[in-house]
N, C-alpha and C positions, 0 to 999 in steps of 0.2 A: 601311277596314275593308278595303276590297281589299287594295291593300298590306302590310297585315298578312298578311291570309288567303295570298299568294303568297309570305314571306318566312317564316310557319311551316309552312308545303307545303314548301322546303327543309329546313330544320329537321329537317322526320320524312325527310324524303329519305334526309339526314346519316345520321340514325341508325338508317333500315335499307339503304342502300347501305355504310356508312362513311367514315370516318377520309381516305380518301382524296379523293371528293369533296368533304369540309370542310378538305382544308387546301388547294384550291385558290383558295377563296371567300375565305379568312382564315388568312395565316401566324402570327395571334395566342400559334394554343397551342405553336410555335415558340421566340416570340418568348418565350415565359414558361419553355418549357425551358431554353433557352437562359440566363435573366435567373436560371434556381436554378440551375441547374447551375455559372457562375460566381460563385454564392455573390452575383453585384448587387444580391438583393430577397431582403427580411426571409423566412428558411424559418417564422418563427409572428406570431399577431398582424399579419399584413398589413392594409392599411388602405387601400381604393380608392377614387379615384373616379372617374365615367366624365359625362363631359360629352358632352353632342349624342348621348342614349343609342339613341334609338328606339325602337325595337321589345329591341334586348338579345338578338338573334336571333340572328346571327352572334361576332364576335369576342368579345363577353363573353359568353357560355357557353364559350368555348376558357379561362379564365380565373380564373372565377367558382369554380372547386374550388380555384383558390390559395389565391387573400387568407382570410382569412376575414370580411370590412365591405367591402358598396359603397354609397358613396355615389352613388346614379344619378339622374341631371340631364335632363326633354327639354322639352321649354318646352309641347310639345303635351301637353293635357289627354286628348283620345282618346288616343292613341298611347298614354300612359302608361299609362291601365287596361289594357292589352293585354299592353305588357312584366310590371306585377304578374303577370296571370294564367301568366304562361310561367313565372317565380320565385317563386313563391308558395310553395318549400319553402330562398331559397337565405334568408342574411341580410345584404337590403339593405334600404337604406331609400332611397325615392321620390321625389323632387322634383318640382314641374309646376312647374320656375322657369326663369331665363335665370342657364344653368351662367358666362358670361360674368362677368356678372353679383355674383353670388356666389362666385365669386372672388374680386376683384376689393375683395369687401369682408369675409369669413368669419374668421376665425383661425385656423379648424381646420385642419391638417396632416395625410400623406396619405402613406404610399410608392408610391403608384402612380395618377401624377395619365396618365387616361387622355382625349385628346380629339379624338373619333370626327368635326370636326366635314364637312357634307354639301358638294360639289362643290359647290354649285349656290350658298353661300354665298358674296359677297366677300371672307371672312376669311382674308385671305390679301394677304405683302406683295409687290409686281410684279414683282421682283429676284428672288428668293429663293425660290415659293414658301413662309416658313413663315409659320404662322398670326399675325393683327396683336394675343393676348394672348397670348404667350406670356409676354411678363414676370409676369407674373399666373397661371401656370403653376408658375416659380421658387416666387412667392411661397408658396402653399399645400403645395409639396414639404419633408416631412421629410428630419434628415439623411442621406445615404446612400440615393437613396428615387429613386426611374423615370419619367420621362412619357417619354410616348405620343401621337403626333400626327400626321397628312395633313401632306405635305405634295404637289405635284401631281407624277407622273413624268415630265410631261416637262421638272420641274426636277432634275432626279437628274444633270444636266451641272457643273452648279453646288454639285455637294457642296464643292465646298473652300471656295465662296464662304457655302454656308449653314451650314455649322463654324465657319468665324469671326464671323459672325455670332452663335450659337448662344453663343462665346464670349462678344462682344460682353458678350452679354443676364446671362450668366450672374449669379445671383448668391453663387454657391458652387463647388467645386473640383467640373472633371470629367468622372469617371474613363475611361467613354467614350462614345463617338455611331458610331450601326449606322445601315444604311439598307435596312431591308423593304422588296421593290413583291412591294406589295396585287394589281395589276393593271393595268394599261396608262392609268390614269384614276391613282391615287392610289398610295403609295407612304407610308410608316411610316418616322419617325423616331425611334431608342429612343435619349433618353440616359437615360445613367450619374451620379449627382451622390454627390459625397461628402458634407463637410461644411462 
């Protein structure tokens, strides 16, 4: 509850102060603008999967208006009820479930797959910092889709090795891979897929 209130207060401050503060915390808005501008993300009918959704008060707010529908996963039932309150007017389905197990088993495909895995969970490869479940993110992605996931920022000097590993795991053509630093601990890796 306290964590939710802190995140909610930050969200309201953003609304009062404006987007400069918000952009400092999450660059997802700029990522979405770039993906739309470069036509890497479908202009209409875009479906998204958000793994490890938490409250959804930060980067989810940056892309919720860009997509048509979001399947939002959070494993903690107490947290997900607050996420539902935050997004009652959005076209979202909420699942209190393990998103990694979901992507291993579902046949559903998405245009945008976002894994905002918490830094505190040991879900990263030791050498590259890539999430251990990346192959399953490819599994649930449509043709011409986008994958976004975190790596630890300290792994950025290994960007060449990270890209090589992503290409090795890839189950389809990769159009582009780029990195967007979120803050000193986490960096987004954005992978634009082809056919």
